[in-house]
N, C-alpha and C positions, 0 to 999 in steps of 0.2 A: 533610142535617137530619131526615128522617125512619129511617134507624138510628140519628140521636145521639137522636130523641126515645124510640126501642124500647126502646135502652142504658139509657138514662135511668128505664128503667120497670122494668127486670129483666132475667132472665138469658134470653138469645136462644137459639133454635134454630133449627139447621135439619136438619130429617127427611132431604131428601135429600143433606146435606152431613154425616153421622155426627162428619166431625171440625170441622169448621166451631163453636165455641159460643161465644159473646160471652157475657161476665160481668158484671155489675154493681162498676161501679166501676173497671173494668181502661180505659176509654176512657182516651187520651192528650189532653190539654188545654194551652193554651197562656193564658198570662194576659197582658189587656189592658192596651197601657201607660195607654190611658186611660180606663178604667170597673176596677171590683173584680170585674165579672166575666170568666166561663172563657169560651175559643171553644174547636170542637173540634177538631183536629189531624188528620187527614185524609190525609196524609200520614203520620203515624206511627203512623197508624189501618192500611194498607197493607201498610205496613212489618214490623210487627206478624205480620199475616195472614200474607202471605206467610213469613215464618219461622218459621211452625209446622205449613205445607204444605205439600205436593208435589205436583207435575206431577199432576191429576188422569187418570184412565181411567175412563172412564164406559161407551160405549158399544164396548168391547174387551174381552171376556172372555180373549180368548187370552194378553193382554199382564197383566204383574204390575204390580200398584201402582207408580206414580213411572216404569217403563219405556217402552221405546220401543211404540210403538202402530204402528211397521210393518206388524206383524206379521198384522195386521187389515185390512191394505190392498193393493194391487196393489206386489210387490215393487220396490224404488225400480230396479235395474237394466233389467228389462224396463220400467216406464215410460220411463225416460230413454232407453230404446235406442228403443222407439214412437215417442215424439217426437223423435228425431234433437237432442234437449241435454240440458244436464242442469241441474239446480237448483241455483243462486249468489245467493245475497245481497250486493248491493254497495252496501254502507254509507259514502254521502259524506257528511264532516263539513268542517266549515270555519265560518269565518267568514260573516256574513248581507252578501251584497254579492260573494263570495268567485265566482260563478260558477257552485253546484252543482245550481242547477235547469237552468239555461241547459244545462251538457254534460249533465245526465242526458234532456234532455228530444231530442237530437239523437241523443244516442245508442241511446234508446228509437227513435226516428224509424229509424235504419240497421239497428238489429237486427232492427226488423220488416220495414221495407218491402224491404228490400237480402236479406237472410238469412235470410225467413221463422221470425224464433223469435219465440215465447213471453216478451212480456217487459211487467212492469207495474209503474208506477211508483209508491211513497209519498214523498208528500212532504207537507210542514207544512199545506197548502192542502186537501189532500183527504182527509187524515186527520183536521183538525180541524173540518172540517164533519161530520163523523158519530163515528167509532168512539172521537176523543181534544173533541168538542165542551166535555166537563166539566172540562176541564182549563184550569188559568191560566198563570201563567209563573213561579210560584213556583219551587226549586229541585225542592223534592219532586214538584210534577206537571211540573216539565220529566221528571225520572228516571222519571215515573210512563208520562210519552208515549213514550218510547224504549224502557220494560219492553216494551210492549204492541205497539207496530210491531216491537219485535225479535221480539215473540211471532208476530206477523201474518206477517213476513218467514221465519219458519221455517216456517210452511205455506205458504207460497206458493213456499217453494224446494222444500221436499219435493214437491211436487206436481210437479214440473220448470218452475217458470217461473224465468225469470234477473229477478229481481226487483231494483230500484235505490231504493235510498232514500236521498234526499236532505236531512236534518238538519241542525238546526245540531249539537245535541247535543253540551254543552259537553264535558259531565264524565266524565274516564275510566274512574271508576267504571261509570259504567252503560252507556259500550261496550263494555266489558270484560266485564258481564255475558252482554249481549248474544252475544258472540264464545263465551261459553263452553255459554250454550243452545244455539248451534248446535255445537260442538264434542262434547257431550253426545249428542246425535242424527246424529251423521255428515253434519253438512249443510257443506256451502261455503262460505264466510264471508270475502269481502273488505273491507279498511279500505282507503278510497281519501279521504286526505288533501287537500281541496282550501286549497294551502299558499299563501296571498295575505296579506302585512304589512296590518297596521290600515291605515296613511296611504292605502294602496292602496286598499281596498273606502269608505274614508271620501271618499274620492275618486269613487268611481265610483256609492257610493249612488243604484244605482236606485228605490228603493223612495222614498227621502227621510228614510230613519229614522237617520241617522247627522245629518242637519240638526235633526232635533227633537232627539237627544240633548244634541247642542249649545247647542239655545236651550233646554234643560230641560225640556222637556214629557215626555222618556221618561227613566224609573230603572230601573236594573239592568240595563242591556242586556249583551247579552255580547260581550267585548273591550273595553267601554269601562270601565264601572264593577261587572260581573258578569266572574268570571274562564272565559276559556274552556283549556282544557287540552288541549294538542296529545296527537293518537297519539304514543307510544313508537316502534313499529314497526308501520307500514299495509304492507298492500302495496303501495300503488300512492302517488306523490306526486306531484301536479299545482300546481307553480308556475304557475297561471294569467297571470300578470302579462307572462311572458313565453312567453306560448304563443298561439295562436288552437283556438277551439273545438275546430275538427276534427282539432288537433292533439292537443288532449287526449281527445278522442273515441279517435282512434287510437292511443294509450298505452291504454286500457282496451281495445277491441279484439282488441292483439294477448297482452293478459295472460288473457282469455277464453281467444284460440287455444291460449296456451302451458300453461292451465290445464285445457283439453279438453270445455270447455265447450259450445262450440258444435259439438261432436259428442256423438253418443248412448250408442257405447261406448268401449271405451279408447281412448287413446293413449300415442304414443312419449314421450319424454321430450321436454320443452320443449314440447309439444304439438304432435311432427311427426306426423304421420297414421299410424295402423294401417292396417294390408293390407287390402281390400277381402274384405267378410265378415266386418270385424272378429275374426281368426281368424291369429295367426302360421305360416304354412306352411311346415314342415320336414320331410319324410317322409323322411330319414334314418335308419332303425332303426339301433338301441343296441349294441353288438358283440354280446351276447350274445345279440339279435335275430334277426343278422343268419346268426350260427353257426346257429342252429334251423332259418331257413329255408335255408338255403345246404346244408342236409343232405335238403331236399324237392326241390330246382331239379329234380334229374337223373330224378325220376319225373314233373314235372309237364310238357305239353305247354307246345312251346315256340312264342315267335312272334318272327320275326327285326326288329330295328330298322335302318333304315336311318342313315348319317350322319346326318343332316337331324333324323329321330327319334329319334335319340341326344341334338342339339339340346334338342328339345323337351319329351323325356322330362327332361333338367336343366331346363329353363326350370321346370316342374310341380314338379318335387322339392322344387327349392332356394324353393320361394313365389314366385317375380315373378308368375304366373299366378292367384294369388287370389284367387277363393276357392276355384280345382280343385285337386285333390288327386286326378288320374290325368288320361287319355287320355277327351274328352268322350263321355259317354252318347249316345242320339240325340236325349234333348230340350233334354240342353244346348248343342247342334249348332245345332237348330232356332230356338231361344233366341236362339244368336249369331248366326246368318245373316240372323235377322227384324229383332231388334230390337237388336243391337251390343252387350247386358247380357243379365245374368242376375239372374234372384230369389233371392234369400235372405233367409233367415228365422235367423241366428247365435243370437237368446235365443230361439228358439223360440217367440215368440209369438203364431203362429199351429197351432204342434202341425207344423209344415213343416221342419223344422234336418233341413239335412246333403238336403235335398230334388233336391240334380243329383248326388246318389251312392246315388239306388237309380232300381231300373232303370225305365225309363220305361214310363209308362204311360198310354195313350191311352184310356181311359174314365175318370180320374179327373179331374178338372177341381174338384174341393171346397177342396185347401188351395194357395189362392193364399197367397207370401208376401210381407209389404207393401212390401220396399224391394227397389231394381234398383243393382247394380254393372254398370261397364261392364267388356265383356266385348267385341272386335270382332270378335278373328281365330279361325279354328277351329284348335281345337290337337287333332288326329284322328291314329289309328295304321292306315293302309292295311294290311290282309293279302288273301293270295291264301285262293282255294274249298280247297287244299290246307294252310294252316294252319287256315280257320276249321272244318274236316273231321274237323283231328287236336283240337282243342279240343272240338267237340260230342260226339266219338266219344270222351273221355278221358271224361268225369262227373265232370272234376274244376272245384270252383270257384276255383282257381290257375291262373295261366300264368307261366311264368320267359317274362323279355325278353331277348332276348342281342342282343349289336351281332356284327357283321359278321364277325367273329372267332370266335361262338361263346359268349365272355364272358357269366357271366349280370349283365346290370347290375341287374334288379329285379324283381318279384313281381306281378301284377296281380290285384287280389280283385275276385269277380264277377264275370265276363266278360257282358259285354253285345254281341251280333255285329246288323250293320244292316248295310245297303245302303250303299253308297259312290255317293252321286248326284254322280257329276262333276260333271257342267254346272249342277248348281243350286245348288252349292257355286261353280264358278268365275264364275257370273254375278252371284251377290247379294255376292260377296266383293267380285270385281274390279270391275264396272258396262265392262269393256271384251272386245270379240273379235277376243282375240291367240292362237291356237296358238303364235308363237314365242315368245312371253312365258317367260323361263325356270323359274318358277314354278307358272305355268299348267300348262306341259308339262311340269314333275314330279309335279304331281296327276295328269292323267290318266295316267301312266305307273303309278299305284299298284296294288295290288291291288283288286277290285271288290268290295271287305267293309269294314268298319270294326270294331276292337275296342273298346271304352269298357272302361271300370272304375278302379278308386281302383288306385293303386301304392304301392308301400315299395321302398328306395331299399338295394339291399343294399351298397352303397357309393357313396364321392363319387365321383362326375365325375369322373375324370383326364383331361388327353389327352397327358399326357408330351411335349408339345412346347416345352417350355422357358417357356411363358406363364401354368401354373398358379396363378403364385404371382397371377397379377393378377385370378384367378378366384375371386371371395368370392360367397357366400351371398347373396340379401336380408338374413337375418340380423345378418351379418358386416358388411354395408354399413352396415346401423344403428348397428351397435357404432360402429362409426368415424364415424360423425356425432357418436354420443353423443361421442364420446371428445374431438372438436373442439369440444363443448358447443355445435354448430349451432344457430341459433333459426329457422332458414330454411335449405329447400337448394334449389338451382336444377340440375336436371341439363340435360345437353347431350351429346347423340347424335352420334356421329359416325362415319362408313367412308369418310371421307377423311383425309389428313394435315392437321392444323393450323395453317393460316397466318394473318398477323395480320388478315382478316377473321371468320374464326371467335374468336379473342382479343379482337377489339373487341365480340364478342355478349355474351362470357364476360364483361368488365369492366365493359360497360354492364350488363347485366344485375346483377352485384353491385353496383353503383350507385344502380341503380332499388330495390333492398331496401334498403340503405343510408338511403338518403332516405325509406325508407317506415318509419324510426326500428327494423328490425332491429338487433341491435350486432353479429353475429356471419353472416351469407348463408352457406354451405360448397357451393363449386362440384361436381359430380358427374361428372367428364368419365367416359364412358359407354364406350367403342368396342364396337361390336354385335361379337359373336364368332361367330355362329353362320354356316351359311352362306350365301355372297355368290354372285352373278354373276361370272363368268370371269375380267371383264374389270376389278374393282372391286382397289382395293390390299390386297395380303392383309393380314391381321390383324397378323402379327407386323411387318413394316415400318408400319406405323398406331401399335401400341404403343410400337414404338423412337424413332418418331418424338416420341410424345405426351410419352415419357418426356424428352426433347431439349428439346420446348420449356418445358417446368416446370425441365428442369436449368436453362438459360441465362434463367431469370425472367421469360419471356413471359407465363406464369400463376404465380401465388403459391405453393408447395408449400403452405404453414400453412394453405391456405383451400381448397385441392383434395384431393380424395379421386377419384383413380383405377381404375377397376372394370369391368372386362372385364363386358358384358349376353351373356347365353349363345344369346337367340331367333335363329331364321334369319331373314332379309331376304326379306320375299315378294314388295317392290314391288309394295304394293296401294292406293300415295296414300294421301289422308285415313281412309280405314277403318285401316289400318295404323298410323299414327300416332295413332288412340286408343289404341292398343294400347300402344305405346312407351311413351305418357303411364302410362298405368294401370300399363304394369308400374314404371315407375320410383317411381308412388307409394308402391307395394306394398314397399317399402323406404326408404320415408320424405322423399320428394324431395316440397316445397310446391307447388315451380313446375318449369314443364320449358319450354324453350327453344325455338320453332319459328320457323325462316327460312324461306328460298325454298323451296318445291317440296320440302319431308320425303319420304322414302317413294316419291318418282318415279322414273319411267325414261321412255325413248324407248319407243317402238312399236317391232314388230320390221316386216321385209319380208310380213310375214302378218296383220299387223294391219288391222283391218277400217278402221278410221277414222284414226289417226295411225299411219300407219309416218315412222319417222325422226323424230318429232315427240314435244313431250310427250305420253304420256297422260293425264295430268292437271294441271290449270289448276297456277301455280305459288301462287300465292294460297288455294287450295281449303282446302289444308290448316290454316294458319293457323284460318281463320273456321272449322274442322268442328270444331275443338281449342278455340275459344272457346265456340259455340255447344252443344257437347255434353253431353248429359245424362249424370248417373254418375259425371263427373269431379269435383264436391266431396270432397273440401276442397282439389284442387289447383288451381291457378293457373295460365294463360299468359303468359307472355312472347314479344308476338310480334314481329318485326323482319324488313322487309324488306331488297329487296337493299344490298349496301355494296359500295365503288368503294374505287380507289388515287386518295389526294388527291396531287397532284404535288408540289403548293406545302410541305407539312409531311411527303410521307413515311410519310405513318398509313392505314390505312383506316378507313372509315366510312359512312356512309349518307350521299350525294349532296348537295351545298349547289344548288340549281337557281339560286343567283343566278350563280353561275362554272361552269357544266355541262362547259366545255370543259378544266378544271383536272382531272375522273378520268378515270380509266381503269377500265375493264373486265375481270379476268384471269382469263379462262373456266378449266373443267377441261383444255381441249382444249390451250391455250393452256401452260396449265401442264403437261402433261403432255408437249407438243412438247419445251419447254424443262429440263425435267429430262432427256429421252432424249439431249438434243446437251448434256450436263454446263453447261448456261450459269451466268455468273459474275454479280456483282452488278454493276449498273449503274454506272456513272462518274458523280456527281456533284459531285464539285469543281469547286473554281472557278465552280458555279451552272452548273455544264452541266446542260443538264435533260435529263428520261427521255425516251428516243426513241422515236419514235411508234409502230415496230415492232420489239416489244421479241423477236420471233423472228428476223428478217432482223439486228438486234444481238446476237443472245443472250446475251441478259442479263436476271437479273429484279431489279425495283428492290429498293431497300434499305427494309427493314423489310417485307418482304413474308413471309418467311419468317426466323427463328433459323437462323445456319449451320450448324449439325448437324447440324437435324432436315433444310436443305437438301438434304444432304450424302446423308440418307441415302434420300430420295424422288432422287435423282440413281442412285443407286449401284440404285434398285431398277427404273428405269426403263431404265436404257443393260444393264441386264441380267433384261431380262422373261423373258424364252425361257427363262432356268435354270430351271427349274420345281422343281427339286428342293430350290433354295437358300430356298424362299420356304415359309410354313404360310397358304396359301389362307383358310384356317377354321379353326374348331373341328374337328378331326376326329382320334379317337381311334389314337394308336399301341400296338402290343402286340408284347412279344416272341411268338417262331412256336412253338409244341409240336414240342419236333424230338427224336428220338431221340439219345441220349447218343453214336452214332457218326456223329456227320456233322457239318457245319462249314457255316457260312455266311455270305455277304457282302455287302455293302448294308443298306438298309434296310425290316423287313417290309411288306408294302403298295403298294410300289411297282417300277417295271419294273426296276428293276436289283439286287433280291434273287437272290441265286441260293444254295440248300442240295445241298451236296455230299456225298454217301454214302464215308462212310469206313471203312477196314478195326480191327481192332483196333489195329494199332500207327499208325493214322493215315493210311496209305495211302488216297489219293482213287481212290474205286470210281466204275465206269459202273453207274448201275440198271439199266441195256440190256443190255450187255456182262458184267461181270463180277460179278452175282448170280445163281446159281443158284440154277434152279427149285426146286428141293429141299431144306429146309432140312437134311435126312439125308442120311448118306452111303449110305443104299439103292441097289443099284444098275439096281434098276428101280422105274416108278412101281405104284404099287399104292393101295390104298383106304385104308391105316392111312401110305399118303406126306404128313409135316409138309412144307407149302410156303411157301416165303417170299413176301411178298407186300411190294412199296414202296406205301405211304399216299403220295398227292400231295396229298389234302386230307383231313385229318382231320375225324372226325365233327363236327357244330355250326358248322363255319365254312366260310364259302360265297366264301370268295379261291379262284378260279378259277386253281388249279394244276396245272403238266403237267412231265413229262419233258423236256426241251429236246434234238430231234436235230439241232440246230445249234450248238451248243453242244461243247467240248473235255468228255471227263467226263459227258456227259447232265447239268446237274444240273438241278432240280427249280425251274421260276420262275414269275414271275404272267405267266398268258395275259393278251391285252391285245386292247380293241376299241378304235376308233376314236381310237389312241394314249392310253388310259387303261386301268388294272387294270379287269377284268373279274371282278364277283362274279355269282354267283349271286341269285336274286331270288325267287325261288320260294318259300322258306322257309328253315326249319333243317334242315340235313340231319341225319339219324337215322343215318347209315352214314358209315362209312368209305371212301374213294375212291381207289383204285388201279390198281395194275397186277401181274400176275402177270411177271417178268423172264423174257426170254428166251424168251416165248410170240408175240411180233408181228412181223412182217416177220421180215428175215434178221438175227438177234443177233449173225451174226461178221462184219456188213459193216463195215467201217470208213471213213470218207469224213476 
């Protein structure tokens, strides 16, 4: 009214808003049916003003008129990262009584209390008590209400708040205008249509409004005598007449996960989690970068990688240990040992980006990154004093990392060398005292120094053992999930053949996720590929058996991805399981299946407290996984032990009401039956399952697919034929040999033999037949050129030597305790061998 009077009095000019000018007689009016007077049409007036103006920027000098104000505020990416969530407007529209406010209230409660998110709800009640107190229910006022709430939701969403708007907002054009304002500012907008028939909301009538409409007490009521225009393309549709409130909330929550709203950083397609540290780690150099680096490697100091070190290099280089980009520096190791986590600042919120890639500084406590991610297992590179001295004396900032055959696999940058405090690592990592524990023994056998630094892979890590096609990088596994359009991924780690008990856990896991509302949960069957203790089932046996399980349909090939996970097994119980889960999350897994006693083993005879007994309680792994910080957004699917049901021949959780119907098939019993080639128990004509399976030498039907059982039997019946099996991922290579040689057997095994030959192919003895002098001079002099037989080529650590016991004296692999022997002091920088006919009696033939 005041504006109207001023306008009638003449032109109005606002000096603060030069574009805002109101001129006499320009005001819209509406004629009254009952009088000849005219009334001011505020709706038309607002429409005219909005049409001639742009969104104003008053406080932001850096932004152009009508443009985004983001340049004047904290960048949205940093704001979202700091809040660990992204802003979004959930615009809930539908008829009065459809359930908008009820759903919005529960959604807000669960997001705040269960997910720890910043959420605010805007609805008719809290909006009309203040911001929209001056508005009525005319079409114009309803449109203005929607516009104001839309602008307010833009501000809330830009601030990183999850903004829930629950308004009837009946008109399509008004809602589309709000959507457009969000899109113009790059803000996420999700329209939620609470789709309920008019007859249902009339019956519900929670506020008694429809009764008043029926009684003629209310006019112009939306959906009855005033139109409601449903959305044409809403992001979410909730037919709440057939859903519970919680089901509706779950649909919205899944959408928020899929849209990546509940995390501050990026996500993979369908909302699958990004790796820890919000960065995809892939350290493989491009071909051109690798070519340039390879020109340098021979001029750099070298560090030796054991087979286990190669497994860890692959784990780091392919992104499985993100945010790590190399072997741990001392600061990262200390965080891992004391907190089972690493501090990270991927968006440089505190100026401490890449803090774990800097040299450790024990006097800098100023920069503390804001976020922790799970990291429970030390990934370190032990070296000897010989290697330490070579690196320090070289003055170089690059180190070549070579496998035991001398082949360069990677380059390490900016080396950091520090003491290998073995007892501290063992005590904090394992929490047990057992010098006979295989990985504890491995730690104590390592060098007295640790080498930290970031790595560059010179080539893809390959093992040439027939299994490389199952070795996918973390990025490649992500792409497999994307191909299958997974909206949830549940990982199942194996280091044993898959039987019906495992299949029960995997199938049940998928059923649980389907009931949660996921449309296409994908199983990731993830056999452990790195080092395992010597009595574990070999890698190739497990992989072939898994293939059989999928081929025979025990697992669905269309909803299963099988890919080898490269890390070694360290048998550290609950602490290690945290890393197993975290590493799968780094490739996109959203759930991790945890059964009984994950990552456990029995103590050795040297164990202080648990000789020949479980080192860790079988229930602790599941509990620690569920309670551990730093696992978000991964969830755990915990399962207890499963048993074979003699009634229906299916493995499942035990029914306590009929315990006698269930039998446990232990690993020991399975190995015994396989070693004896047990057949399927005969249950025809209702014959019962024998009470003593070993005595009957049979396995219950359905325990394992037939072809898979045959693979397991073949292994246990030939377990001593070591050369037949691939125990774990160990690189195989072609030896560096002279062209005048021929070889038999596999290099790296005890059956390898390298024979010297003449130009015509005749086999020669390097001891008897090759002359000392390479020239035909009669007398030895200072000018004589000598022959040298190289047994161990430079850079290779395989302990090779001429055999005195074998005809023609081939060069063969030396052994220790029945295994090939390798030097461990470092990378040899010289060729090792012999001068022929200079030792013992070269004319002696036996």
